[in-house]
Every structure is written in structure tokens, then in C-alpha cells.
C-alpha positions, -999 to +999 in steps of 0.1 A: -091-223-035-122-221-056-145-252-054-154-272-084-190-273-094-208-303-079-213-319-114-175-322-119-157-349-100-124-336-086-107-370-088-117-373-125-100-339-131-068-349-114-068-382-134-072-363-167-044-339-158-020-367-149-029-386-180-020-356-203+009-365-227+042-351-215+059-326-240+095-326-248+116-297-261+100-301-295+065-299-280+056-335-290+053-363-266+047-400-271+010-396-278+018-366-301+041-389-322+013-415-324-012-388-334+009-371-361+030-401-372+061-397-394+045-372-418+064-341-406+097-360-408+089-371-443+085-335-453+120-328-438+135-358-456+136-343-491+153-310-480+178-329-460+186-352-489+191-322-512+213-305-486+234-336-483+237-342-520+242-306-532+262-292-503+279-316-479+290-343-504+305-318-528+323-301-499+338-335-488+349-341-524+364-306-526+384-313-494+395-346-508+406-331-541+426-304-524+451-331-513+458-341-549+474-326-580+449-329-609+444-310-642+407-319-644+411-342-674+436-369-666+419-398-648+451-402-627+455-379-597+488-374-578+486-373-541+505-342-528+492-340-492+492-305-478+514-290-506+485-272-521+477-255-488+514-245-485+513-230-519+482-209-510+499-194-479+534-189-495+526-177-529+519-139-528+500-140-561+475-162-543+471-149-508+478-113-518+444-110-535+428-114-500+437-077-494+414-067-522+385-077-499+394-049-476+378-024-500+346-043-499+347-047-461+349-009-458+322-006-484+300-030-464+303-008-433+294+023-454+265+004-468+251-006-434+254+030-421+237+044-451+209+018-450+203+024-413+202+062-419+177+059-447+156+033-427+154+057-398+142+085-420+117+065-440+103+048-409+087+081-400+059+101-417+080+112-447+064+125-479+067+100-508+083+075-485+068+045-505+084+059-536+118+062-520+115+027-505+111+013-540+139+034-554+163+022-527+154-015-529+152-017-567+189-022-574+189-054-553+164-068-578+185-062-609+206-090-623+243-088-616+253-090-652+230-061-661+245-041-633+280-048-645+272-035-680+254-005-666+285+006-646+308-001-674+292+028-692+289+047-660+327+046-653+340+047-689+359+078-702+334+104-713+307+083-697+280+092-672+303+099-643+326+122-663+296+140-678+282+145-643+315+159-629+317+183-659+285+199-647+305+212-617+333+226-639+356+195-640+375+190-672+366+155-685+400+152-701+416+154-666+393+129-649+410+097-637+404+064-653+379+050-628+384+014-639+419+017-655+437+032-626+448+004-601+445+028-572+409+036-580+395+005-596+386-013-563+371+018-548+349+021-579+338-015-577+332-013-540+309+016-547+289-006-571+285-032-544+273-006-519+247+007-545+235-028-553+232-044-518+222-014-497+185-021-505+186-055-487+200-040-455+175-011-458+146-035-459+159-055-430+165-024-409+131-009-418+112-040-408+132-042-375+125-005-367+088-009-374+087-039-350+098-018-321+069-011-297+054+023-304+051+028-266+088+027-263+093+054-289+065+075-274+081+073-240+113+086-255+094+115-270+078+123-236+113+122-220+124+148-245+149+128-266+163+144-297+167+126-330+203+114-322+193+101-288+163+084-302+185+065-327+213+057-302+193+047-271+161+033-286+164+022-322+199+008-324+195-014-292+161-024-304+174-038-337+208-050-325+203-086-337+195-074-372+226-052-372+247-082-362+232-103-390+239-075-415+276-073-404+280-111-408+265-110-443+285-079-453+319-094-442+312-128-456+301-112-489+332-090-490+355-121-486+337-139-515+332-111-540+331-124-576+304-113-599+309-076-604+347-074-607+348-106-629+322-094-654+334-058-656+372-064-657+379-102-655+400-093-625+424-070-644+441-038-630+444-053-595+407-060-592+411-098-588+395-112-557+403-145-540+373-162-557+383-149-591+418-162-585+404-196-575+383-199-607+413-188-628+435-215-612+408-241-619+397-232-654+427-213-669+456-230-652+438-264-649+451-267-613+420-282-597+437-295-566+452-260-559+418-244-566+401-268-542+426-259-515+419-222-521+382-228-518+387-247-486+408-219-472+381-194-481+355-215-464+375-218-432+382-180-432+345-172-435+336-196-408+362-182-384+352-146-391+315-154-386+323-172-353+343-142-341+315-119-350+290-141-332+311-140-301+315-102-302+278-096-312+259-122-291+225-133-303+205-121-273+172-103-268+174-066-275+176-045-244+167-008-245+187+016-224+167+032-197 
């Protein structure tokens, strides 16, 4: 053991070490609290109050309202217990719109695959890669109302899509009604969601790929890995937490789709989603109790799906295959 210089007293050093404030899991001991005071907690107080007032209290009121029959105007509410929930699960016009979300779930998986593919390509030295990054991310910055109006002209008869297919010899008069055919409308709307939100996943994947250690990728090149092996054994395991996050966001978003189908079609031609149906029950049918029950069911379904995903895709440090 190295000896301390003669001018330093060993007993004094031990006393100083023992006298250091002990740190808890937050990194702040008793002396740390005395030094900082309540200031950090005061900064947290305002966000907590806003979260309580704007999120949790309305959620409690929604759950309470779901047990009543109320038209939104009459001050008197009729207690019906769980009848609204029974109506949600027994009325095919209510629970049947959940199947519309399957189109958006499939679109979410397509969106993630495309975003990962483009992120892998543009993470390398590709010409004009900054330009392509901006082009891919730009749709995410556009307002949803503007996107709805853009694609109304895109899908309309003799619109942009029909003009484009005519360049390849297709007869515009024989083209299907992209928004008028119930068998195609949800595919068309899911395509809009893929185009709009792919930029967000692209940015997440690109940032995650660039955070992988260059030494790991160089070691793969030295071992002679090809492009597919590089993606499968190095990139995908390295960004696994981000992929799991994107899956959770994609499925939760697919279950709560509202903006695009409502603005473009008001839920017509079989494009109605569970959120659109909930809003129609509240504002058109004035069944606020039933709408609250539908919102509560949607909340529980999203929480269950997210919990299952977290169990299947555990939040653990990324491990690269050797």
C-alpha cells in the first residue's frame, strides 16, 4: 500500500472519508438535502399539478361518467352500472370497428420495416443523404388537416394517383374508387399513415444506428460480414430497445387512429375507427355515458397491448451477437 506524504495525517483522511454524506438511490443524502433544499422538488411540483389536473382527474371523471346514462345537457344523470360496458361488447356496431385498426397495425409494421431500411442506407456514406433525410422526415412536420386535404386530391377520381397509373397504360376510367370502395378505403388510409409517420421512426432508427460503436461495425467488416449479416447481427441487436419502442408506438397509434379517416371521410365507407365511433356516440347521439365507457375500454386495451409488448420485448441493454 502506498504511504501518504508526511504532511497528510492518515487519521484525518479516515475521518473525512467516514464523515462523507451517504448517498441514496437518488444520489442525495441528508447533507445533500440540506445543501440543495426543496428547490428541485418545487420545480417538479408544477408539472405534477398539471399532470394531475389535466390527465388523472379527467380520467377519473370519465370512469365515473361511464357508469351513468347522460345526454350531456340534462343535469340529472341515471346510474346504469356496467350496462354501458355490456353495450360496448355486445353491440357489433361498436366493437366491430376495432377490426379497422388491423389495417393500421399492418401499416405500422410496414412503416417500421421501411424506416429501418432507409435508416440503414442513409447511415452510410450515401450521396445527397442529407437531402433524402429531409425528404423522409418532412411529412411528419405537416399538419394532419393539410395531409387529409392533400390526399383527398391524390385519391379522387382522375386525381394524382389515377394520372400516375395512366402513365403505365392503365385506363383511368377502369381505376377503382380508392376512397369510395369499402374494400380499398382502409388500405388507402393506412398508406397515408405510413407516409406521414415513417419519418419519425426513420429519425429514431438513424440516431440509434449512429450511436452504435464504430469499432463494432469495423470488426464486422474485418470478419467479412455482408450487408444482410451486418444488419441482422450488428445493427438490429444494437438498436433493439428503439425497435421495441417503435412497435409500442405503432400499435398504440393504430388502435387510436382518428385524424386522417375523420377529416377525409368522416368515417364513411367502412373507414370508421373506434375513436371516431366514440366521438360520434358522444356528440351525434349524445350518449356521453356510453362514449365514456368506450374510451375506458380503449384505454384498457392499449395498456394491455403495451404491457404484453413490454413482456415480449424486454427493456434490457442491447447485446450484439458474437
